[in-house]
MIFIMI-744812 format. One record per residue (C-alpha): z, y, x. Coordinates in pm, 1 decimal. Layout:
REM residues N
<pz->Z, py->Y, px->X>
...
This chain:
REM residues 215
<pz->993.1, py->651.0, px->-650.2>
<pz->911.1, py->1013.5, px->-573.3>
<pz->826.1, py->1310.2, px->-793.4>
<pz->530.9, py->1545.4, px->-790.1>
<pz->721.6, py->1796.5, px->-582.5>
<pz->435.5, py->1960.0, px->-388.0>
<pz->223.1, py->2213.7, px->-578.4>
<pz->-73.5, py->2371.2, px->-400.3>
<pz->-260.2, py->2663.2, px->-553.8>
<pz->-587.4, py->2827.7, px->-457.4>
<pz->-750.7, py->3147.8, px->-579.7>
<pz->-996.9, py->3414.9, px->-477.6>
<pz->-1142.9, py->3709.4, px->-672.1>
<pz->-922.9, py->3780.8, px->-972.9>
<pz->-657.5, py->3558.8, px->-822.0>
<pz->-370.8, py->3807.4, px->-810.8>
<pz->-376.6, py->3843.5, px->-1187.1>
<pz->-399.7, py->3465.6, px->-1237.4>
<pz->-125.0, py->3394.2, px->-985.1>
<pz->118.7, py->3642.8, px->-1137.0>
<pz->57.1, py->3495.3, px->-1482.4>
<pz->111.3, py->3141.2, px->-1354.1>
<pz->422.5, py->3225.4, px->-1150.3>
<pz->572.7, py->3404.6, px->-1449.3>
<pz->579.2, py->3071.6, px->-1630.7>
<pz->757.4, py->2872.4, px->-1359.1>
<pz->1125.8, py->2794.7, px->-1423.6>
<pz->1398.8, py->2902.2, px->-1182.2>
<pz->1502.1, py->2539.1, px->-1131.8>
<pz->1153.7, py->2407.9, px->-1047.4>
<pz->1210.6, py->2094.0, px->-832.2>
<pz->893.5, py->2149.0, px->-629.8>
<pz->760.4, py->2365.1, px->-348.6>
<pz->465.5, py->2590.0, px->-434.0>
<pz->210.1, py->2679.7, px->-166.2>
<pz->-46.5, py->2951.8, px->-233.5>
<pz->-376.0, py->3043.4, px->-69.2>
<pz->-552.8, py->3359.6, px->-184.6>
<pz->-871.0, py->3467.0, px->-10.5>
<pz->-783.9, py->3794.4, px->160.3>
<pz->-941.6, py->3995.4, px->444.0>
<pz->-817.8, py->3912.2, px->794.4>
<pz->-663.6, py->4258.6, px->817.9>
<pz->-500.0, py->4239.8, px->474.9>
<pz->-151.0, py->4370.8, px->409.0>
<pz->9.5, py->4037.6, px->324.3>
<pz->178.7, py->4189.7, px->18.1>
<pz->113.6, py->3890.5, px->-209.0>
<pz->452.5, py->3728.3, px->-149.8>
<pz->633.3, py->4039.8, px->-269.7>
<pz->407.4, py->4059.0, px->-576.5>
<pz->474.4, py->3697.1, px->-670.7>
<pz->845.2, py->3731.2, px->-605.7>
<pz->857.8, py->4009.7, px->-864.0>
<pz->637.9, py->3818.9, px->-1111.1>
<pz->874.5, py->3528.1, px->-1170.4>
<pz->1211.9, py->3372.9, px->-1101.7>
<pz->1127.1, py->3185.0, px->-778.9>
<pz->1167.1, py->3339.3, px->-432.5>
<pz->833.9, py->3395.7, px->-259.9>
<pz->777.8, py->3453.1, px->110.2>
<pz->491.3, py->3460.9, px->355.9>
<pz->482.8, py->3117.0, px->519.5>
<pz->617.0, py->3074.5, px->873.8>
<pz->470.3, py->2817.9, px->1110.9>
<pz->692.7, py->2511.2, px->1145.7>
<pz->939.1, py->2595.4, px->867.9>
<pz->1077.9, py->2323.3, px->644.6>
<pz->926.0, py->2264.4, px->303.1>
<pz->1186.3, py->2317.1, px->30.3>
<pz->1170.9, py->2293.3, px->-348.0>
<pz->1211.5, py->2601.0, px->-562.0>
<pz->1025.7, py->2829.8, px->-322.2>
<pz->678.7, py->2982.7, px->-304.5>
<pz->503.0, py->2984.0, px->34.5>
<pz->211.3, py->3226.1, px->69.3>
<pz->-61.7, py->3199.5, px->334.0>
<pz->-61.2, py->3502.2, px->566.8>
<pz->-384.3, py->3689.8, px->639.1>
<pz->-623.8, py->3522.3, px->884.9>
<pz->-429.6, py->3192.7, px->899.8>
<pz->-486.9, py->2858.5, px->734.6>
<pz->-179.8, py->2731.9, px->548.8>
<pz->-147.0, py->2353.4, px->578.8>
<pz->110.5, py->2077.0, px->552.8>
<pz->259.2, py->1801.9, px->761.1>
<pz->529.8, py->1579.4, px->607.6>
<pz->820.3, py->1813.2, px->518.7>
<pz->677.8, py->2096.2, px->729.7>
<pz->452.7, py->2399.8, px->694.6>
<pz->178.9, py->2456.7, px->951.5>
<pz->-18.3, py->2775.9, px->1017.2>
<pz->-343.3, py->2768.9, px->1211.5>
<pz->-619.4, py->3003.7, px->1320.0>
<pz->-869.7, py->2718.0, px->1321.6>
<pz->-1231.9, py->2762.9, px->1221.6>
<pz->-1310.0, py->2927.4, px->890.0>
<pz->-1398.5, py->2696.6, px->601.5>
<pz->-1664.1, py->2820.8, px->358.3>
<pz->-1626.4, py->3153.3, px->536.4>
<pz->-1255.2, py->3176.6, px->463.1>
<pz->-930.4, py->3175.5, px->660.6>
<pz->-704.6, py->3098.8, px->482.9>
<pz->-905.5, py->2834.1, px->301.8>
<pz->-805.9, py->2664.6, px->-21.8>
<pz->-975.1, py->2341.3, px->85.5>
<pz->-777.5, py->2332.2, px->412.1>
<pz->-447.1, py->2351.6, px->224.6>
<pz->-546.6, py->2103.4, px->-44.7>
<pz->-683.6, py->1847.3, px->200.2>
<pz->-375.7, py->1854.4, px->422.2>
<pz->-145.4, py->1822.3, px->119.4>
<pz->-342.6, py->1524.7, px->-11.1>
<pz->-307.1, py->1333.5, px->314.8>
<pz->55.0, py->1429.4, px->381.4>
<pz->189.8, py->1376.0, px->27.5>
<pz->-66.8, py->1169.7, px->-169.8>
<pz->62.8, py->1107.0, px->-524.0>
<pz->328.4, py->1379.2, px->-496.2>
<pz->69.4, py->1659.8, px->-502.0>
<pz->-46.1, py->1878.2, px->-788.8>
<pz->-347.5, py->2095.8, px->-707.5>
<pz->-429.5, py->2411.9, px->-903.6>
<pz->-757.7, py->2605.5, px->-888.2>
<pz->-750.9, py->2957.0, px->-1030.4>
<pz->-995.3, py->3247.1, px->-1061.9>
<pz->-1246.2, py->3295.0, px->-781.7>
<pz->-1608.7, py->3309.3, px->-674.1>
<pz->-1813.7, py->3022.6, px->-528.1>
<pz->-1656.6, py->2678.0, px->-484.2>
<pz->-1369.8, py->2680.7, px->-232.2>
<pz->-1106.3, py->2438.0, px->-358.0>
<pz->-1343.1, py->2186.3, px->-517.8>
<pz->-1358.2, py->1948.5, px->-221.5>
<pz->-985.8, py->1978.9, px->-159.9>
<pz->-904.6, py->1915.1, px->-524.8>
<pz->-1123.8, py->1603.4, px->-512.0>
<pz->-919.9, py->1483.5, px->-211.2>
<pz->-597.2, py->1532.5, px->-407.0>
<pz->-728.7, py->1328.9, px->-700.0>
<pz->-858.8, py->1055.9, px->-468.7>
<pz->-505.4, py->1018.8, px->-326.2>
<pz->-347.4, py->986.8, px->-671.1>
<pz->-251.4, py->1350.0, px->-725.2>
<pz->-303.2, py->1574.7, px->-1027.0>
<pz->-574.1, py->1838.8, px->-1076.5>
<pz->-517.2, py->2148.5, px->-1289.7>
<pz->-775.7, py->2424.4, px->-1337.3>
<pz->-755.6, py->2764.1, px->-1501.1>
<pz->-967.6, py->2786.6, px->-1814.5>
<pz->-1290.8, py->2956.5, px->-1698.5>
<pz->-1285.1, py->3172.7, px->-2011.4>
<pz->-944.1, py->3304.0, px->-1901.4>
<pz->-1048.8, py->3373.7, px->-1539.3>
<pz->-1176.4, py->3710.7, px->-1421.2>
<pz->-1417.7, py->3518.4, px->-1196.4>
<pz->-1505.6, py->3174.1, px->-1328.0>
<pz->-1707.0, py->3018.6, px->-1040.7>
<pz->-1419.3, py->2835.2, px->-870.3>
<pz->-1278.7, py->2690.0, px->-1193.7>
<pz->-1625.9, py->2589.7, px->-1316.5>
<pz->-1709.9, py->2418.4, px->-987.3>
<pz->-1384.2, py->2222.2, px->-994.2>
<pz->-1437.9, py->2113.5, px->-1354.0>
<pz->-1796.0, py->2007.3, px->-1282.0>
<pz->-1721.1, py->1800.6, px->-971.7>
<pz->-1361.9, py->1673.3, px->-1008.2>
<pz->-1180.3, py->1460.8, px->-1265.4>
<pz->-949.2, py->1734.0, px->-1385.7>
<pz->-626.5, py->1648.0, px->-1569.6>
<pz->-562.2, py->1983.7, px->-1736.3>
<pz->-758.3, py->2301.2, px->-1811.6>
<pz->-542.0, py->2587.1, px->-1937.4>
<pz->-503.4, py->2966.0, px->-1930.4>
<pz->-311.1, py->3085.9, px->-1627.4>
<pz->-11.9, py->3191.5, px->-1835.2>
<pz->29.9, py->2833.5, px->-1960.0>
<pz->-7.5, py->2657.5, px->-1625.8>
<pz->350.7, py->2726.8, px->-1514.6>
<pz->491.6, py->2522.9, px->-1803.9>
<pz->251.6, py->2236.8, px->-1727.2>
<pz->359.1, py->2238.7, px->-1363.0>
<pz->725.9, py->2225.8, px->-1462.2>
<pz->659.6, py->1900.7, px->-1649.2>
<pz->466.7, py->1741.4, px->-1365.1>
<pz->731.2, py->1839.4, px->-1109.1>
<pz->976.1, py->1604.3, px->-1279.6>
<pz->735.5, py->1314.1, px->-1318.3>
<pz->818.4, py->1009.8, px->-1107.0>
<pz->530.4, py->850.0, px->-918.3>
<pz->490.2, py->571.8, px->-660.7>
<pz->417.0, py->693.8, px->-308.8>
<pz->115.5, py->586.1, px->-103.7>
<pz->110.1, py->551.7, px->271.4>
<pz->-83.8, py->845.2, px->412.9>
<pz->-329.0, py->849.5, px->704.7>
<pz->-230.6, py->1026.3, px->1023.2>
<pz->-173.9, py->1397.9, px->998.4>
<pz->-450.2, py->1465.7, px->1249.8>
<pz->-697.5, py->1336.9, px->991.0>
<pz->-559.8, py->1575.9, px->733.6>
<pz->-563.2, py->1880.3, px->958.4>
<pz->-897.2, py->1813.1, px->1118.4>
<pz->-992.8, py->1782.3, px->1484.4>
<pz->-983.9, py->2155.1, px->1545.0>
<pz->-613.4, py->2165.4, px->1461.8>
<pz->-494.5, py->1860.3, px->1656.8>
<pz->-336.4, py->2075.7, px->1927.2>
<pz->-164.6, py->2293.2, px->1670.4>
<pz->-30.3, py->1979.7, px->1499.6>
<pz->133.9, py->1870.6, px->1824.9>
<pz->283.6, py->2216.7, px->1870.2>
<pz->430.6, py->2206.8, px->1519.4>
<pz->592.0, py->1868.6, px->1584.5>
<pz->766.1, py->1987.3, px->1901.3>
């Protein structure tokens, strides 16, 4: 048996406020890794990791290509790079934009679903349009959990509303309450499923980058 030890979070407009509220509710002994994608301009400052590190008790850092995935840490997508997962490893890519975004929430969610199946909890927070909906559906299809910020609590409700409309969501809650929900799921034991090859999860455009990360 495994636990739900991989938490992936996506946000866009209004996401900094939602992320800081969520992170503030995470316990210091969280037995899960947290990976965060926030839509930011390609020339952005990359200050989100420092903001989240101050918001709660978990260390937060900008993700580094090829680093090991460890519980009790927050990994933040850097500007102009997709943040994705292989088994036990973080992958960064400058592959094609998805829904006009790099980093893309869907790219992270999809790769997590295929690499970790039932171990994944996906969280969609404040944002415009619908990035994250397809990726959250992939997580649910692989036996993972879907959590969405209450649209009434979000500064921009389009992403949460799209997820709720199109995905079988397990929990809808204000951002400040999501951290406590995640702490419960992180200790829940689940059976593991065999996952398809990582190339399927990352997409054809990232096959070369996948090989580089393995070496």
